[in-house]
N, C-alpha and C positions, 0 to 999 in steps of 0.2 A: 725292310728299312725304306723309308720314303725319300724322295728327292728332297733337296734342301733349298729353301728360299732364305738367303742371307740378307737381312735388313740392317743397314748401318745407321743406328739411331744418332751417331755422332754427325754424319752427313745430313740427316734430316734436321738436326738442330742448326747446323751451319746454314743450311738453305733458309730455314725460318729466321735466323738472325739477319741474313742478308736481305731478305724480304722486309723485315721489320724496320731495318735501318733506312729503307727507301720510302717508308710511308710519310706522307705529307701532312703538315698541319694537325699533328696529333691524332691522326686516324687510327682507329683501333684495328687490331690484328685478329681475325677470326680464322681458326684453323679448321679446314674442311676434312673430316675423317669419315665421310660416308663411304658406303660400299666396302666396308672393312679397310678403311684408309687406302682406297685404291688398290686393294690387294696386299697391303703391307701389314695389316693387323691394327684394328682401331684402338683397342684398349692400350696396347704397347705404345703406339705412336702418340696417342693423346696424353699419356702419362709422361712420355719423353718431351712433349711440347708444353707441359702444364705451366711452367713458370714463364714461358714466352708468349703464350696465347692469352688474349683477353677473354676469349669465348671460343666455342667450337660450333661446327654445323654438321648435321647428319641429314639423311634423306627420310628416314622412317622413325616412328616413335620407339620401336623395338631397339634400334641402334642406339638411341639415346639412353634407354633403360640399361643397356649393356655398358655404357660409359659410366653411368651413375654407380652401378654395381662394381665397377673397376676402381672407384674412388674419385672420379672427376666431379667436383662440386662447383665448377664454374658454369656460366650460362651456356645452354646447349639449344641452338636453333634448329628446329626440324623444318626442313625446306619444302617437303611435300605437305600440302594441306591434309589435316587428319580426317578420317571417317569419324562419324559420331561415336562408333564403338571404341575409338582410340582415345577419346577425351579423358577418361579416368586416369590414363598413363600420364598425361600432361600434368594433372593435378597432384598425382601421387609422387611423381619423380621430378617435379619442378622443371618441366621442359617448356621451352618457348615455342609457341605455335605460329605457323603461317596461316594467315586468314585472308580469304577473298569474297566471303559471303556471310550474311547474317546467320544462316543455319549453322555454320561452324561456331559462331559466337554463342549461339544458344546451348549448343552441346558443351562447350568449354565452361560456360557459366554454370550449368547444372552440375558438372563434375567438381567444379571449384567450390560451389556452395555446400555440396554434400561433404566434401572433405574439410570445409571451413578454411580455405586457403585462396590464393590469388594466382591465376595463370597469366603470364605475359604473353603478348602476341605482337607480331609484326604484320602489317598489311602488305600483301603481295600485290604489285601492280603490273598489269600487262602493258608494256611500252612497245610491243612490236614482235616479240618472239611467238605470241599467240599459243602459249603452252599452258600456263597457269596464271592466275591473277585477275583481279578486278580491273576493268577499264579505267583509264585515267579520269574520266568524268564521273565515275561512280566511287572514287576513292574518298571524297569528302563525305559523301552520304554514309559510307561504311564506318568512317571515323566517328561520325555523330552517333551511329548505332551503338558504339561501345558504351555510351552513357546509359543505355537501356538494359545493360546486362551486368549485374553485379558479379564481382569476382574475376573479371577479366580486365587487364591493364593494357592500354595501348602503349607500346614501347618503341616500335620501329616501323619503318616503311621501306620497302625494297623492291628492286627489279632485277633484271638480268640482261646483259648485253648479248645479242645473238651473234654479232660479228665485230668485236671491238677493233679488229685490224682494219676495218673499213671506215674511214673517217666520216663519211656522209651518213652511214647507218648509225654510227656511234653518236654523232651529233643530234640526229633526229630523236633517238631514244633518250638521250640526255635531256633534251628540251622537254620531252614529254614527262619524264620523271620529275624534273624540276617543277612543273606545273602541278603535278599531283602533290609533291612534297610541300609546296608553299600553301596549298589549301588545307592539307591535313595537319600542318604544324599548328594551326590555330587551336587544335584540340590537345596538343602536348608540345609546348615550346622546346622541350628537351629531347624530342623524338630522335631516335637514331636512324639516319638515312644511309642507305648503301645499295649500290648497283653493280659493283665490280667483283668478279671473280679474278682468276689469275690474269686473264686477257685484259680486262679493264684496268688492273693494277699496272700492267706493262704500258698501257695507253695513258696512264697518269690520272685516271678518274678515281680519286680515292674517297671523296665525300667524308662520312663520319667513320666508316669501317670498310675494310676489304675482306672478302671471303676468299682465302687462298687455298687452293687445292693442288693442282698439278705441279706448281712451282715448288711446293714442299718436297715432292717426291723426285724432283731433279729434271723436270722436262718443261718446255715452254709451249704454249699453245700456237705461237708464231714467232718468227725470228725477231729478237730484240736485244739490245744492249742494256736494257734498263737494270738488269740484275743478273748475277752469275750464280748458277745452280748446278749441282751434280746429281746423277742417279743414285738413289739410296738402297736399291734392291738388286741383287743378282739371283738368278735361279739356276741351280747347278743340277745336272743329271749325270749319272755315271754311265760309262760305256760298258756294255755287256758282251760285246764281240767286236773283234777287228778282223777284217777280211781283205785278202789281196785278190783283187778282181781283174779280169781280163777284158779288153775291149770286146763288145758284143754280148757280154753278160748283163743281167738285169739286177736291180736292187729294189726290194719291196714290191707292193702291188702294181701290176700293170705298167711297169716302167718301161721307157724307151731303152733300147740297148745302149750300154755305155760306148762312148765314142773313143775312149782311150783306156789304157791300163791305170788302175788307181788303188789306193788303199782306202777302205771305208770303215768308219767306226759306226756301229749300231748302238745307239744310247736309249736309255729307259725314259723317254718323254714322247708322248704322242698327243693327238688332239684331244683326248680325254683329260689331259693334264692342264689344258687351258689355251695354248696358243693355236692359231689356225692350222688347218690340214694342209693347205696349199704350200707347194715348194717355194722356198725363198731363201736368200742368203747362202749359207754353206750346204744347205740340205741337197742331197742327191735325187730326192723324189719327194712326192707328197708324204706327209706323215702317215703312219698307221695310227690305230687308236691308242696304243701304248708304247710305240717305239718310233724312232726316226733314224735316219742314216746321214752322215755327212762325210765329206772327203777329208782324209787325214787320219792319223793315229793319235788318240788322246785318252786319258783316263776318265775325264769328265769334261762337260761343256756347259758354258753359261748360255742358256737359251735367250737371255736378254742382252747379249752382248751389244747388239745394234738394234735396239727397239725401234728407233725412228725408221731405219731402213725396213725392218720387218713390217712395220705399219704401212709404209708406202707401198711396198710390194704386195700387200694383202688388200690394199684399197680401204684401209681403216685408219684409226688414230691410236696414238700410244696409250690414251685413257683405257681403251678397250682391252689392249694387250696386258696392261698392268693389273686390271681388275681380275683377269682370269689366269694369269701365268702361273700362279702358285696354288691352283686348285688342289693338287694332290701332293702338296709339300708339307714337310715339317718346317716351320719358321724358326730361324736362329737369329738372335739379336745381338748386335755389337754395341756395346755401351761405352 
């Protein structure tokens, strides 16, 4: 019997409605369900959000294909630029591509013409993150190149804030993005412009669309009163042994001797299940591969009870914990 990840789709929907209510000037709501919906289950979450979301985002073409096969027929933006070998998937499954070079346009065009269809694409602009995207000065040239490739439609332009909580950095990126947007808009007056994920949303930069990820799942990238959300997933692990231990005894591998008497519950969740090995929170020592121990007597434990604290104590972020926490779990959905 596997551990259980309980995903409350009712909470997911409440979070989505709260976010959507805060969108400005008719901005569209794009639900980000990449990385298996941050560990929550992409097909189930996308279907739960179907009537609320205008579109969806994933990272890889294969993730988009999985959503299509799960019945999602709304636009799906693939955020990582495709390899040439991925292009047929965009044509076959009507996925929207991210484009930053003419080579990608050529591959998408060939796939679209072979299937006698049209592939939509958004130009990805590098405004300072220096991860993916065409530089601002090359955005107009790339937009013009669309006219040389049949079967590919210029639909959007976007970028990504690397530090939306820092006003100076946000302002610089916003200015760079606006410059590219104004130049590219000449090639499609109805182009969809978007730069904000959850952090940009909290900062009030909504443009034509916001790509909302972590807020859907109940966490914020930084402190803000802009919207109230609650965690949508708990991960429960059962206790397999309860031990009464004396001061001086040890628990698990290489542990320092206990400083006082205590009751310890050994539960079936280790670092192979997804969360970090390092001791944090209630843990009595570092996790083993398959087991952990915590002070107290209980039948089961929610290992995500304080995900923010666990992230801080492990020098990471909640995003990483969520993506991995349900690695070896059966997901149970509350509707």
